[in-house]
C-alpha positions as CSV (number, residue, x, y, z in Angstrom):
1,X,-6.6,-6.4,22.4
2,X,-4.2,-8.1,24.7
3,X,-2.6,-11.1,23.1
4,X,-3.0,-9.9,19.5
5,X,-0.1,-7.5,19.3
6,X,2.0,-7.9,16.2
7,X,4.7,-5.4,17.1
8,X,4.3,-4.0,13.6
9,X,3.5,-0.5,12.5
10,X,1.3,0.4,9.5
11,X,1.7,4.0,8.2
12,X,-1.6,5.0,6.5
13,X,-1.5,7.5,3.6
14,X,-4.9,9.1,2.7
15,X,-6.4,9.7,-0.7
16,X,-7.9,12.7,-2.4
17,X,-6.4,13.0,-5.8
18,X,-3.3,14.8,-4.3
19,X,-5.4,18.0,-4.1
20,X,-7.6,17.3,-1.0
21,X,-8.1,15.0,2.0
22,X,-6.3,14.7,5.3
23,X,-5.2,12.1,7.8
24,X,-8.6,12.5,9.6
25,X,-10.0,10.3,6.8
26,X,-8.0,7.3,8.0
27,X,-9.6,6.3,11.4
28,X,-12.6,4.3,10.0
29,X,-10.5,2.6,7.3
30,X,-7.8,1.6,9.8
31,X,-10.0,0.4,12.6
32,X,-10.4,-3.3,11.7
33,X,-6.7,-3.9,10.9
34,X,-5.7,-2.0,14.1
35,X,-8.0,-4.3,16.0
36,X,-6.0,-7.2,14.8
37,X,-3.0,-6.1,16.7
38,X,-1.2,-3.6,14.5
39,X,-0.1,-0.1,15.4
40,X,-1.7,2.3,12.9
41,X,-0.3,5.8,12.2
42,X,-2.2,8.2,10.1
43,X,0.2,10.3,7.9
44,X,-0.3,13.8,6.6
45,X,1.5,15.0,3.5
46,X,1.6,18.3,1.6
47,X,-1.2,18.6,-1.0
48,X,-0.4,19.6,-4.6
49,X,-1.8,23.1,-4.1
50,X,0.8,23.7,-1.4
51,X,3.8,21.8,-2.9
52,X,4.4,19.9,-6.1
53,X,6.0,16.5,-6.6
54,X,8.2,15.1,-5.1
55,X,7.3,16.9,-1.8
56,X,4.7,14.2,-1.1
57,X,7.5,11.5,-1.1
58,X,9.7,13.6,1.1
59,X,6.9,13.8,3.6
60,X,6.3,10.1,3.5
61,X,10.0,9.4,4.1
62,X,9.8,11.7,7.1
63,X,7.0,9.6,8.5
64,X,8.9,6.4,8.0
65,X,11.9,7.8,9.7
66,X,9.8,9.1,12.6
67,X,8.2,5.7,13.2
68,X,11.5,3.9,13.1
69,X,13.1,6.4,15.5
70,X,10.2,6.0,17.9
71,X,9.9,2.2,17.6
72,X,10.5,1.6,21.3
73,X,7.8,4.1,22.4
74,X,5.4,2.7,19.9
75,X,6.1,-0.9,20.9
76,X,7.0,-2.0,17.4
77,X,9.9,-3.8,15.8
78,X,11.7,-1.2,13.6
79,X,12.1,-3.9,10.9
80,X,8.4,-4.4,10.8
81,X,7.1,-1.2,9.3
82,X,4.7,-1.3,6.4
83,X,3.0,1.5,4.4
84,X,-0.7,1.5,3.5
85,X,-2.1,3.9,0.8
86,X,-5.5,4.7,-0.5
87,X,-6.0,6.1,-4.1
88,X,-3.5,8.9,-4.4
89,X,-2.1,7.7,-1.1
90,X,-1.7,4.3,-2.8
91,X,0.7,6.0,-5.3
92,X,2.7,7.6,-2.5
93,X,2.8,4.3,-0.6
94,X,4.0,2.3,-3.7
95,X,6.6,4.9,-4.6
96,X,7.9,5.2,-1.0
97,X,8.2,1.4,-0.8
98,X,10.5,1.5,-3.9
99,X,13.1,3.7,-2.1
100,X,15.6,1.3,-0.5
101,X,16.6,3.6,2.3
102,X,13.0,3.2,3.7
103,X,13.5,-0.5,4.3
104,X,9.8,-1.2,4.5
105,X,8.6,-4.7,5.3
106,X,5.5,-4.5,3.1
107,X,3.2,-2.3,1.1
108,X,-0.6,-2.3,1.0
109,X,-2.3,-0.4,-1.8
110,X,-6.0,0.3,-2.0
111,X,-7.3,1.3,-5.5
112,X,-3.9,3.0,-6.1
113,X,-3.2,5.7,-8.6
114,X,-0.4,4.5,-10.8
115,X,-1.0,6.5,-14.0
116,X,0.6,9.8,-13.2
117,X,-0.5,11.2,-16.6
118,X,-4.0,11.4,-15.3
119,X,-3.0,13.7,-12.4
120,X,0.1,15.4,-13.9
121,X,-1.5,18.8,-14.2
122,X,-2.2,19.0,-10.5
123,X,0.8,17.0,-9.1
124,X,3.8,17.8,-11.3
125,X,5.9,20.9,-11.3
126,X,5.3,23.3,-14.3
127,X,7.3,22.3,-17.3
128,X,7.6,18.6,-16.4
129,X,8.3,16.5,-19.5
130,X,7.1,13.1,-20.4
131,X,10.2,11.5,-18.9
132,X,9.7,13.2,-15.5
133,X,6.0,12.2,-15.5
134,X,6.9,8.6,-16.3
135,X,9.6,8.6,-13.6
136,X,7.0,9.8,-11.0
137,X,5.0,6.5,-11.5
138,X,5.7,3.8,-9.0
139,X,5.7,1.3,-11.9
140,X,9.0,2.8,-13.0
141,X,10.7,1.7,-9.8
142,X,9.5,-1.8,-9.1
143,X,12.4,-4.2,-9.2
144,X,13.8,-7.2,-7.4
145,X,14.0,-6.5,-3.7
146,X,10.7,-4.5,-3.6
147,X,8.8,-5.3,-0.5
148,X,5.9,-7.8,-0.5
149,X,2.7,-6.0,-1.8
150,X,-1.0,-6.6,-1.6
151,X,-3.5,-4.6,-3.7
152,X,-7.2,-4.1,-3.3
153,X,-9.5,-2.8,-6.1
154,X,-13.2,-2.6,-6.9
155,X,-14.1,-3.9,-10.3
156,X,-16.7,-1.1,-10.8
157,X,-14.2,1.7,-10.1
158,X,-14.4,4.4,-12.8
159,X,-12.2,6.8,-10.9
160,X,-9.1,4.6,-11.1
161,X,-9.7,1.7,-13.5
162,X,-9.0,-1.7,-12.0
163,X,-6.8,-2.4,-15.1
164,X,-4.2,-0.1,-13.4
165,X,-3.9,-2.5,-10.5
166,X,-3.7,-5.5,-12.9
167,X,-0.7,-3.8,-14.6
168,X,0.8,-3.1,-11.2
169,X,0.4,-6.8,-10.3
170,X,2.1,-7.8,-13.5
171,X,5.0,-5.5,-12.9
172,X,5.4,-6.9,-9.4
173,X,5.3,-10.5,-10.7
174,X,7.8,-9.7,-13.5
175,X,10.2,-8.5,-10.7
176,X,9.4,-11.7,-8.7
177,X,8.0,-9.6,-5.8
178,X,5.7,-11.5,-3.5
179,X,2.3,-9.9,-4.4
180,X,-1.4,-10.4,-4.5
181,X,-4.3,-8.5,-6.1
182,X,-7.8,-8.9,-4.7
183,X,-10.7,-7.5,-6.7
184,X,-14.2,-7.1,-5.6
185,X,-17.2,-7.3,-7.9
186,X,-19.8,-4.5,-8.1
187,X,-18.1,-1.9,-6.0
188,X,-16.7,1.5,-6.9
189,X,-13.7,3.6,-5.8
190,X,-13.3,3.8,-2.0
191,X,-15.4,0.6,-1.6
192,X,-13.8,0.2,1.8
193,X,-16.1,2.9,3.1
194,X,-18.5,0.1,3.6
195,X,-17.7,-1.6,6.9
196,X,-18.2,-5.2,5.6
197,X,-15.4,-4.5,3.0
198,X,-13.2,-2.8,5.5
199,X,-13.4,-5.9,7.7
200,X,-12.9,-8.3,4.7
201,X,-9.8,-6.4,3.5
202,X,-8.4,-6.3,7.0
203,X,-8.6,-10.1,7.2
204,X,-6.8,-10.5,3.8
205,X,-4.1,-8.0,4.8
206,X,-3.6,-9.6,8.2
207,X,-3.2,-13.0,6.5
208,X,-0.8,-11.6,3.9
209,X,1.4,-9.8,6.5
210,X,1.4,-12.9,8.7
211,X,2.8,-15.1,5.8
212,X,5.3,-12.6,4.5
213,X,6.5,-10.5,7.5
214,X,5.4,-11.9,10.8
215,X,5.8,-15.7,10.2
216,X,7.3,-16.0,6.7
217,X,6.3,-19.2,5.1
218,X,6.9,-20.8,1.7
219,X,4.9,-23.6,0.2
220,X,6.2,-26.6,-1.8
221,X,5.4,-26.7,-5.5
222,X,2.4,-28.7,-6.6
223,X,3.2,-32.4,-7.2
224,X,0.3,-34.3,-8.8
225,X,-0.7,-37.1,-6.5
226,X,2.0,-36.1,-4.0
227,X,1.2,-38.2,-0.9
228,X,-2.6,-37.7,-1.2
229,X,-4.8,-40.7,-1.0
230,X,-6.6,-41.6,-4.3
231,X,-10.3,-42.0,-4.4
């Protein structure tokens, strides 16, 4: 809507365990955040049946380059590009955000796959050793300078355990990366298929991006009794 434009692009990467899915899955998930003034782009990548790792990251890099090169046509600031990933797409988003040449402003990860061992047979090239599998995890590449990251996960998710996202948050905090994890009770994997959760997450993501990208703000440390009236 007029007056809500953020001049910021969100590249959405679909899920599907690396073996299935397409960018056509994105529209319903992206609707509420797009309505808040962001430019959403649904990204396609080669599935593991057609190409093994790291082809998926090469495709994601291509999308980032394309969006930056077309920033003026899209009406966005080339320094305000974030990546959003769902499940397997969350893995791709997190890994892509770790590559400094992409210069992403933020990363948004919904119930992301971070344990590559669980999908190695489908994703990794034949003969990949433990070191290669470990290196394919985004957790291996989180360090100082990683973009601000917000994570969403359902606490009843048995497809990708919420503990994965708790470990991810700890890795981000250890690297002093601005980061948040929002968990939701009683909902499974892909909980954002329910419109009320899509709307709620969009509000949280919008608030996070406003504080860390659009209008960066820091808050003073807590000072007991600092200036507040006493009862």
